[in-house]
C-alpha positions in Angstrom: 106.2 45.3 198.3 104.7 42.4 195.2 103.6 40.2 198.0 101.6 43.0 200.4 100.3 43.8 197.3 98.2 40.3 195.7 97.7 39.6 199.8 94.9 42.5 199.5 94.1 41.5 196.8 92.9 38.7 198.4 90.3 39.8 200.2 88.6 41.3 196.9 89.3 42.8 193.3 90.2 46.2 193.5 91.6 49.4 191.2 95.1 50.9 192.2 94.0 53.7 193.8 92.3 51.8 196.1 95.0 49.8 197.0 97.6 52.5 197.4 94.9 54.1 199.7 94.7 50.3 201.9 98.5 50.3 202.2 98.9 53.5 203.0 96.5 53.5 205.9 98.5 50.0 207.0 101.4 52.1 207.3 100.5 55.5 208.2 103.2 57.8 208.7 105.5 55.3 206.9 102.8 55.2 203.6 102.8 58.8 203.3 106.1 58.8 201.4 104.9 56.1 199.2 105.2 56.6 195.1 101.4 57.1 193.4 103.3 55.3 190.6 104.4 52.2 193.0 101.1 50.5 192.8 100.5 50.5 189.3 104.0 49.4 188.5 103.2 46.6 190.7 100.2 45.6 189.1 101.8 45.6 185.9 104.3 43.3 187.2 101.8 41.1 188.3 100.0 40.6 185.8 103.1 40.5 183.0 103.7 37.5 186.2 100.1 35.7 186.1 99.6 36.5 190.1 97.1 39.1 188.6 94.1 39.4 186.1 92.6 42.9 185.3 89.4 43.8 183.8 88.2 47.4 183.1 85.2 48.3 184.9 82.7 51.2 184.3 83.7 54.4 185.9 81.7 57.1 186.7 80.2 60.1 184.6 83.3 62.1 185.8 85.4 59.1 185.7 87.2 57.6 183.3 87.2 53.5 182.8 89.2 51.5 185.5 91.2 48.8 185.5 90.2 46.1 188.4 92.5 43.8 189.2 92.3 40.1 191.0 93.7 37.6 192.2 94.9 34.6 189.5 94.9 31.4 191.4 98.6 31.6 191.4 98.1 34.7 192.9 96.3 32.5 195.6 99.0 30.5 196.3 101.6 33.0 196.4 99.0 35.0 199.2 99.3 31.6 200.5 103.2 30.4 200.4 104.6 34.7 201.9 101.8 34.2 205.2 103.1 31.1 205.9 107.3 32.4 205.2 109.3 33.4 208.0 112.3 34.2 207.4 114.4 37.0 209.7 115.7 39.6 210.2 114.0 41.8 207.1 116.1 45.2 206.3 112.5 46.2 206.2 109.5 45.8 209.0 107.0 47.3 207.1 107.0 44.2 205.0 106.2 42.5 208.0 103.5 44.4 208.8 101.9 44.8 205.8 102.2 40.9 206.1 99.8 41.8 209.5 98.1 43.2 207.8 96.8 42.0 204.8 96.1 38.6 206.5 94.4 40.3 208.9 92.0 43.0 206.7 91.4 39.9 203.9 91.4 37.5 207.2 93.4 35.4 205.5 95.6 34.3 208.6 95.5 35.5 212.9 98.1 37.4 213.0 99.0 36.9 216.0 99.9 33.2 215.0 101.9 35.1 212.2 103.8 36.8 215.2 104.1 33.7 216.8 105.9 31.6 214.4 108.4 34.7 213.4 109.4 35.0 217.6 110.4 30.6 217.0 112.2 31.7 214.4 114.0 34.5 216.2 114.3 32.8 219.3 116.5 30.3 217.3 118.6 32.2 216.2 119.4 33.8 219.1 119.8 30.7 220.5 122.4 29.6 217.9 123.6 33.6 217.6 124.0 33.1 221.8 125.9 29.7 221.0 128.0 31.0 218.4 128.9 33.9 220.8 130.6 31.4 223.7 132.1 29.5 221.3 134.4 32.5 220.6 137.2 34.1 222.4 136.6 37.1 224.3 138.0 40.9 222.3 137.3 38.8 218.6 136.0 40.7 216.1 134.1 37.9 214.7 132.4 38.2 218.7 131.4 41.8 217.7 129.1 41.1 215.0 128.0 37.9 216.2 126.9 40.5 219.6 125.3 42.8 217.7 123.3 40.0 215.8 122.0 38.9 219.3 120.9 42.3 220.1 119.3 43.2 216.4 117.4 39.5 216.8 116.3 40.4 221.0 115.3 44.0 219.6 113.0 42.1 216.9 111.7 39.5 219.9 110.7 42.5 221.3 109.2 44.1 219.1 107.2 41.8 218.2 105.4 41.0 222.2 104.2 44.6 221.0 103.2 43.4 217.5 101.8 40.3 219.6 99.9 42.8 222.2 98.3 45.1 219.8 96.8 42.4 217.7 95.7 40.6 220.3 93.9 43.1 221.9 91.9 44.3 217.9 91.3 39.7 218.6 90.0 40.6 222.0 87.7 43.8 220.6 86.6 42.8 217.3 84.9 39.5 219.3 83.9 41.4 222.0 81.7 43.4 218.9 81.0 39.9 217.7 
């Protein structure tokens, strides 16, 4: 969640409510259960870590002053590192989804290139799992685990294909509209 919040701030400084709405929109129905205070707790932690800085912004007459958060140089470096990270598998696909959404929204990276980097990593790991599985004797419990790992990686690869289709279409639609 911290990295997604940082990446959303890379587009422009923002207050917590707007960040929460962007995250909820990016997650669709999965974002409906997002705790309202979660973003504010995350922003406070990021500020303590020196990754964001805040300042009070004048509020509207009917609203109190709000804190507006912006990335610090350290926060910008963390976003760049997060976008370049190709660790997989993660138990929560929503984090990778948010990485793609934030990269696109902030024009930080091409989502299709991020998907391709993840695909290369998954293919490497799938090859390793398949080689290890072939080395196991029939009926081995370790072989059963390796088969599960291979099946999970294959499912993740199919999901990445779906991601590539959608983000490629979005890019094509944007280039036609430009």
